[in-house]
C-alpha positions as CSV (number, residue, x, y, z in Angstrom):
1,M,92.9,128.4,110.1
2,R,93.1,127.3,107.4
3,P,94.7,130.2,105.3
4,T,93.0,130.4,101.1
5,D,95.2,128.9,98.3
6,G,96.9,132.6,97.6
7,D,98.4,131.7,100.9
8,W,101.7,130.5,101.4
9,E,102.6,129.4,98.1
10,A,100.0,130.5,95.3
11,R,98.8,129.3,103.0
12,R,84.3,127.7,132.8
13,P,82.6,128.5,135.6
14,T,79.2,129.8,135.4
15,P,80.0,133.2,133.0
16,Q,80.4,136.4,134.9
17,P,79.4,139.9,133.7
18,L,81.9,140.2,131.4
19,T,81.9,136.7,130.0
20,K,78.0,137.5,128.8
21,R,79.2,140.4,127.3
22,L,81.6,138.9,125.3
23,I,79.1,135.6,124.4
24,F,76.7,137.9,123.2
25,A,79.1,139.6,121.4
26,A,80.1,136.4,119.8
27,L,76.4,135.6,119.1
28,L,75.4,138.4,117.3
29,A,78.5,138.6,115.1
30,L,77.2,134.8,114.2
31,A,73.7,136.2,113.5
32,I,75.2,139.4,111.5
33,F,77.9,136.9,109.6
34,P,76.6,133.7,109.0
35,P,78.2,130.6,110.6
36,A,87.8,129.8,107.6
37,L,89.9,126.9,108.4
38,H,90.9,126.8,111.8
39,A,92.7,124.3,113.6
40,G,93.9,123.5,117.5
41,P,94.4,127.4,118.7
42,P,97.1,128.6,118.8
43,Y,98.3,126.3,116.1
44,V,98.2,125.4,112.9
45,T,97.8,121.7,114.1
46,D,95.0,120.3,116.0
47,D,94.8,118.1,119.4
48,P,92.1,114.9,119.8
49,E,90.7,116.5,122.9
50,P,87.2,117.7,122.7
51,V,85.1,120.0,124.8
52,D,83.7,118.8,127.9
53,Y,79.8,117.2,127.4
54,H,77.5,120.3,127.7
55,D,80.6,123.1,128.3
56,W,81.4,125.6,125.7
57,E,84.6,127.1,124.2
58,I,84.4,130.6,122.1
59,I,87.9,131.9,121.0
60,V,88.0,135.3,119.4
61,S,91.2,135.9,116.9
62,F,92.7,137.5,114.9
63,L,95.3,135.7,112.4
64,G,96.7,135.7,109.0
65,V,99.5,134.7,106.4
66,H,102.1,137.5,105.2
67,D,104.1,136.4,101.7
68,A,104.9,138.2,98.5
69,G,101.0,138.5,97.8
70,G,100.5,140.8,100.9
71,W,98.3,140.0,103.5
72,T,95.6,137.6,104.2
73,G,93.4,136.2,107.5
74,Q,90.5,137.0,109.3
75,A,89.8,139.6,111.6
76,P,88.0,138.1,113.7
77,F,87.2,134.4,113.9
78,L,85.3,133.1,116.0
79,D,86.1,129.4,116.8
80,I,82.9,128.4,118.7
81,N,82.5,124.4,119.7
82,Y,80.4,122.8,122.2
83,G,80.5,119.4,124.2
84,G,77.1,118.1,122.3
85,F,78.1,114.4,123.0
86,P,80.7,112.5,125.6
87,N,83.8,112.7,123.3
88,V,82.4,114.5,120.9
89,Q,82.8,118.2,119.7
90,L,80.4,120.5,117.6
91,H,82.3,123.2,115.8
92,I,80.9,126.4,114.1
93,G,83.5,129.1,112.8
94,P,82.4,132.7,110.7
95,S,84.7,134.9,110.2
96,L,85.2,138.4,108.6
97,G,88.3,137.8,105.9
98,M,91.0,140.4,105.6
99,S,93.4,141.0,102.8
100,S,95.6,143.7,101.5
101,T,97.7,143.5,98.2
102,P,101.1,145.7,97.9
103,H,99.7,148.1,95.6
104,G,96.2,147.4,96.1
105,P,93.2,148.6,98.5
106,F,92.7,147.3,102.3
107,R,89.3,144.7,101.7
108,L,87.5,143.2,104.9
109,G,84.3,141.1,104.7
110,L,82.1,138.1,105.1
111,G,84.8,135.0,105.0
112,D,84.1,131.3,104.4
113,T,82.5,129.3,107.1
114,E,83.9,126.3,109.1
115,L,81.6,123.0,109.9
116,G,83.0,120.5,111.8
117,V,83.0,117.4,114.5
118,K,85.4,115.9,116.7
119,W,85.1,112.3,118.2
120,R,87.4,111.6,120.8
121,F,87.4,107.4,119.9
122,I,90.4,107.1,122.1
123,E,91.1,107.9,125.1
124,E,94.6,108.4,126.5
125,T,95.5,105.9,129.5
126,P,99.6,105.9,130.9
127,T,100.5,103.6,127.8
128,C,97.7,104.9,125.2
129,P,97.9,108.3,123.2
130,Q,94.1,109.6,122.7
131,V,92.9,109.3,119.3
132,A,90.4,111.6,117.2
133,I,88.9,112.7,113.9
134,Y,88.0,116.1,113.3
135,P,86.2,116.1,109.6
136,L,85.6,120.0,108.6
137,L,83.8,121.7,105.8
138,E,84.8,125.0,104.9
139,V,81.6,127.0,103.0
140,P,83.0,129.3,100.7
141,T,80.5,132.5,102.0
142,G,83.9,134.6,101.3
143,D,84.1,136.8,98.5
144,S,87.1,134.7,97.1
145,A,87.5,137.3,93.6
146,H,88.8,140.1,96.6
147,G,90.8,137.2,98.5
148,L,87.9,137.0,101.2
149,G,87.7,133.8,100.5
150,S,88.6,129.9,99.3
151,G,85.9,130.2,96.4
152,N,85.0,126.3,96.9
153,P,83.9,123.9,99.1
154,D,87.3,122.4,101.0
155,A,87.0,119.1,102.7
156,F,89.4,118.2,105.8
157,F,89.7,114.6,106.8
158,P,92.6,114.0,109.6
159,V,93.6,112.2,112.4
160,W,94.8,114.0,116.0
161,M,96.9,112.5,118.1
162,Q,97.9,113.3,121.9
163,K,100.2,112.1,124.9
164,S,101.1,113.7,128.5
165,F,104.6,113.1,130.1
166,G,104.3,115.0,133.4
167,P,104.8,119.1,132.5
168,W,105.3,118.1,128.7
169,T,102.5,117.4,126.4
170,A,103.1,116.1,122.7
171,F,100.2,115.7,119.9
172,G,99.9,115.8,116.1
173,G,98.6,114.0,113.2
174,G,97.8,114.9,109.6
175,G,94.9,114.2,107.1
176,Y,94.2,115.2,103.7
177,W,92.0,117.9,101.6
178,I,89.9,118.3,99.2
179,N,90.7,121.5,97.1
180,P,88.6,121.7,94.2
181,G,88.9,124.3,91.7
182,T,90.7,125.7,88.6
183,D,94.6,124.9,88.7
184,N,93.7,123.5,92.4
185,K,95.4,120.6,94.1
186,N,94.3,117.9,96.4
187,W,97.0,117.8,99.4
188,G,98.5,116.3,102.3
189,Y,99.0,117.8,105.9
190,V,101.0,116.7,108.6
191,G,102.5,118.2,111.6
192,C,103.1,118.0,115.8
193,V,103.8,120.3,118.7
194,V,105.5,119.7,121.9
195,Q,104.5,122.2,124.4
196,R,105.7,122.7,128.6
197,K,103.7,123.9,131.4
198,I,105.9,126.2,132.7
199,T,104.0,128.0,135.4
200,K,100.7,127.1,136.6
201,T,99.4,129.6,134.3
202,L,102.1,129.7,131.8
203,T,102.5,127.0,129.2
204,L,104.7,127.8,125.8
205,G,105.4,125.2,122.6
206,V,106.4,124.9,119.1
207,E,105.3,123.3,116.0
208,A,106.6,122.2,112.8
209,F,104.5,121.4,110.0
210,F,104.3,120.0,106.6
211,E,102.0,120.8,103.2
212,T,102.3,119.4,99.9
213,P,101.4,122.1,97.0
214,R,98.0,123.3,97.0
215,V,98.2,124.5,93.0
216,A,99.0,123.4,90.1
217,G,103.0,124.4,89.8
218,G,103.5,125.1,93.3
219,T,105.3,124.1,96.0
220,S,105.4,122.4,99.2
221,N,106.3,124.0,102.8
222,T,107.4,123.6,106.0
223,V,106.4,126.2,108.8
224,L,107.9,126.5,112.1
225,N,106.1,127.9,114.7
226,L,106.0,128.9,118.5
227,G,103.3,129.7,120.4
228,G,101.3,129.7,124.1
229,S,98.8,130.4,126.6
230,Y,98.2,132.0,129.7
231,D,95.5,131.5,132.2
232,L,93.8,134.7,133.1
233,S,91.5,133.0,135.0
234,D,89.4,129.3,134.7
235,T,87.2,131.1,132.2
236,Y,89.6,133.7,130.3
237,H,93.0,132.6,128.4
238,L,95.2,134.3,126.2
239,L,96.5,132.2,122.9
240,W,99.0,132.9,120.5
241,S,101.5,132.0,118.2
242,A,104.0,132.8,115.2
243,G,105.8,131.5,112.9
244,H,107.6,131.3,109.5
245,T,108.5,129.2,106.3
246,V,111.8,127.0,106.5
247,Q,110.9,125.3,103.3
248,G,109.3,126.8,100.9
249,A,107.7,129.6,99.7
250,S,108.9,132.9,102.4
251,A,105.6,133.5,104.7
252,F,105.2,135.0,108.1
253,D,101.8,133.7,110.0
254,Y,100.4,135.0,113.6
255,F,97.7,134.3,115.9
256,L,96.4,136.3,118.6
257,G,92.9,135.5,120.3
258,L,91.1,135.2,123.5
259,Q,89.6,132.1,124.4
260,I,86.2,131.9,126.9
261,T,85.5,129.0,128.4
262,F,82.5,127.8,130.6
263,G,79.8,125.1,131.0
264,P,78.3,122.6,134.0
265,K,81.2,121.4,134.7
266,E,82.9,124.2,136.2
267,E,79.9,125.3,137.5
268,S,80.1,121.9,139.6
269,K,83.2,122.9,141.2
């Protein structure tokens, strides 16, 4: 997720009955809340690996940031991805925005909508990392006056890389945000995640990322996150992360989600 400009400084098998109900809930939410920015769940930094061809990935998550201005976030954020072509992932991210100031009311309503296409143009080999581009467009469908959206169409142009070494995987990269609006500034992002498969079902990782100022007179931010995933089954996966700034405006961020994966690749097993 990309927090709005007030944050941090101014941040596969064939679906079983439960899967079908969750998919229906996700699609119903998509219909009610038309199709905020999120990256490589559960981290802010993304990876270059797209969803497999004709497979689906749906992540229902609750995420946000707490800083001196209060709480802002998405509750929930629907991260819906489809392998539309080999090495190409199509993405849509509708959400409910959430905000709460120290002395103001709690607000919940339609948030911004995220659209994107991930294209992996280099696949991983024993000596070469996999590489992808993942341009994203944030459509300002949320109410920015009440902290539920950015108020302007934003665009992100990143490059992501990943390499695995036995149980270890490292991925990261960076890009440039086009951030229109009064007092806003275009800004840069760079981040890296290192994670390790602890058991057959449990993976833990650490993330560090750096952002340049997003607004005139703002400061840069460096953030450290800890996160992981737990495979409940081949279809269901728990994702989580939490962290804090180590440089810049003081802020705490969190992510908790349920990932659902399914499609022809899993059915053929």
